N, C-alpha and C positions, 0 to 999 in steps of 0.2 A: 868652330875651328880655332878661333882665338883662345877660347878657354882650354882647349886641348893643348895648344902650344904653351900657354902659361902654366898649366899643370905639369906638363913634361919638363919644362925648364926648372920649375921649383922642386920637382922630385929629384932632378939631377943634383940640385943644391943640397937636398936632404941626404942623399947618398954620399956626396963628398964630405958633408959635415959629419956623417957617421964614421967616415974613415979618419978624418983629422981630429975632431973633438967630439967624442961620444957623448959627453954630458950635455951638449947643446942641441941634440937632435930634436927634442921636444919643442924647443923654441923655433927651430927651422921648419916646423910643420905648418906654421901660420900662413906662409905664402901659398901652400897647396890648398888650404881651406879657402883663402880669399880668391884664388883663381876659380874655384868651383862656384863660389857665391856670385862672382861677376858673370859667369856663364849662365847661371839661373836668372840673374837680373836681365841679361840680354834676351833670354827666352821670354820673360814677362813683358819686356818692352816691345818685342816683336809681336806678341799677341795683342797688346794694346793698340799698336799701330795698325795691325791687320783688321781688327774689329772697327777701327775708325775709318777705314777706307772702304767705300761702297763702290764697286766697279760700275754700277749702272748710273751713278750720279755724275754730273758734269762739274761739280764744284771742287774737284781735286786739282788744284792749280800746280803749275810748275814750281812755284815757291815752296809749296808743301812737300813736294817730292824731294827737292834739294835739302829742305830742313830735315826730313827723315833720313836721307842718305848721309848727311853730315853728322847727325846724331849717332848713327850706326858706326861711322868711321871713328868718331871720338871714343865710342865705347870699345871698339876693337883695339884702338891704340892704348887705352887704359889697361886692357887685359894683357897686353904684351909687356907691360912694365914689370 
């Protein structure tokens, strides 16, 4: 959802750049690409975390849960920039 928000905001920037300065449209596409890359990165990290969590094992401590949660929050915050 964060990647969708970032992509939407950057596309609005591309459209407004096309209205104001047509020659700079290609440079303004970079945030769109970066938003998609961060979304794919989030998917990869989610798969890595999911494969590392075994629901039958009792070794998944509260600290690990908070570490994974905070990592996801930081990632979603970076996508919104």
